[in-house]
N, C-alpha and C positions, 0 to 999 in steps of 0.2 A: 504494499500499500504506499502510495506517495504521500508525504505529509510535510507540513512546515513551509509551503510555498508562500512567501511573504508579499502580500499586497496590503494597501491601506484599507482593509476591510474590518472596521472596528465597530463594536456595539456594546451596550450594557449587557451584563449577565445577571440573571437571577441568582442571589446568593444561595449558599448551601442550605440554609435553614428553609428558605422558600421552596427550593427544589424538593427537599424532603417532605414538605407539607403538601406537595402536589402529586400525591401518589394514588389518588382515586379520582373517579370522574366527578364526584361531588366532594366538597370540603367544607366543614363547619367547625368553628372554634368558639367555645363559650368564653367571652371576655369578662363578663360578670353575670350575676344571677338574672339580669334583665335583658341582656343583649347576646345575640349570636351572629358571628361573622360567617357569611357564606361566599365562597369564591366562585362567582358565576362563570369565570373564565374556564372552569373545568366542566361545566354542564354541557353535554353534547360534544365534548372534545373526544374525537375517535382516533386521532393520530397526531403525534407531535415529534418532529425530527429536529434536534438541535445541532447535529453535525459536529459534535465535539470529538473529532478524530475518528468518527465511525458513522455508519448508516443505520444505527439502531433507533427504533421508535422508543421514546423515553419511558413509557409505561408498560411496554411489553404487550400492547394490544395488537400490533401489526408485525408482520415479518420484517426482518432487516431489508433495507433497500439493496439493490444489486447494480453495480456499475457496468456499462457496456464496454468499458475499456479493459483489456486483459490485465493491466497493472492495477486495477481497482481505482477507487476515488482518490482525489487529492484534496488537501485541506490547507487553509490559510489563516492569517490573522483576522480575528473578528473586529467589530467596530469599537470594542473596548480594549483592544490591544492584546487580547489573549491569543497565543499561538495555536495553530491547528484546531481552531474552534469555529470555523465556518467552512462551508463547502466551496471549493474552487473548481469551476468548470472552464476548461481551457479552449472550448469551441470544437473539441474533437471527440467528446464522449458525453453521455448522459446517465441518468439513474432511472431504474425501473422500480416502482412500488406495486405491491399486489394486495388485493382484497381490501381496498379502502372503502368503507361504507359510504354510500351516497344515496340521497333522496332529494326530492324537489327543494325543500328548505335546507339550505346549507351555506357554509362560509369557508373560504380559503384565505389564509393570511401568511405572509412571509416577509422577511427582510431581504431586500435585493440591492445589488450594486452592479450595474452594467459596466463593462470595461470597453465597449466600443459601440458605434452605430451599427445596427443590425436588424434583421427581420427574422425572428425565431420565436417559437413558443418557449416559455420559461417553465410553466407547470400546466399540464393538460391531461385529461383522460385519454385512454387509448382510442384508436380509430373506432368510430361508431358508439363510443361511450358517452355518457351524459354527466355533467357536473360543472363546477366552477373551473375557469381557466384563465391563465395569465400569459400574455405574450408581449414582445417588444416590436414596434414598427419604427424603423430608423432610430430616432432619438426619443420616442415616446412609449410609455408603458400603456397597454390596453388590458382591460379586464372584462370578462363576460361569462356567459353561460353556454356551454355546448349542449344542444338538445337535438338528438338524431331526427326527431319528427320534423324539426324546423329545417334540417338539411345543412346545419353548420353551426357557427358560433354567433350568438347574439352579443354584439359588442357594445359596451357602455364606455364612451370616450371619457377622457379627462383625468386619467391616472397621473399625468404629469411627466416631467422630463427625466429621461434616463441619462443623468449628467455625471456619471462617474462618482456618485456619492451614495451612501446608504440611505435607503428609503423603506419605510414600512408600508406594504401594499396589502389591501384587503378587498375582497369581493364577497358580497352577500347576496343571496337570492331567497325571496319568500314566496315564489310562485306567481307574484304579481309584478314586482319591480326588481331590477338589478341595481345594487348600490356599490359604488367603487370609492375607495378612500385612499389617500396618500398621507402618511405621517399623522393618522388620526383624524384628518379633515375630509369630510364628504366632498368629492369632486364632481360626481355626476349621478343622476338617477335616470334609469331607462325603463319605461313601462313595457313589460312583456309578460303576458299570461301564458304559462306553460306548466307541464308536470311530467314526471317520469317515475316509474316504479322503483322502490328500494332495490338496490343491488350492490354487489361487491365489485368495485372498479379497479382496473389496472391503470395506474397513473405514470406518466413520464415526466421527468425533471430535466430541463435543458433541451428538449426536442419534442417533436410530434411525430406520430407514426405515419402521418400523411404528407409530411414535408421533409425535404432533405436539409442536412446541416444541423449544427448544434449551437446553442446559446453560449456566449462568452461572458462570464461574470462570477459574482460571489453570491451565495444564498445562506440564510440562517433562519432558525426557528420557524420552520414550516409547520403550519397547523391545519387540520381539517376538522370541521364541525358539521354535525347533522342538524343544524338550526341556523337561522339568520341572526347574527350578532347585532346587538343594538349599537347605535352611535357611541354611547358612553363606553361600552365594552371594547369597541375598536380603539377608542382613544386610550383606554387603559393598556391595551396590548402595545400600542405605539409608544407608550411611556416606559415600558419595561427595559 
């Protein structure tokens, strides 16, 4: 496995105490006899990949990711300066994820840093699959929903510039509207009524099965939810 390729891909990390606290899909802590803290960011969270030197899903809910490159995945410095703590995609390989639960209501969030102008999918379901998707078009991030019955991706514009900096990107869908956020700020809302049955999806990171080439950049803290996150929850994720 290649590791320690240093780019300026840095981000904040949740401290060890927080990580230990996030070991179940729901989390509650009694702070006094009259108050209970519930971490809503764990509700409906069906997969989280931190890419801390490996392709493991943090809670053991999903199988490890697999790299398309013979030498395995490469890692780089995250946005907080931690070495080998973010995924580095060099434009020549991608990652496959299997059995990711998907349904009409869902969210996809990730920290991303593009390293060049390009046109590639960053995270997307397999060919003919349905679910949230993220791609880059020249110097702009695009988020949307892949729905086979529609015949492709319903794109909600406005995710913002892919400007060689870390950005938190989020796509949520509630069956009526697609919402896209950059760094916790709602950038666009696209009305689209659609639905698809619950299923286990194969996802690609850094490429799409129906397009050639691979994305070039850094990714971290990829999350899949089987519900539409609220604006406040997206803001909270972007502040981690």
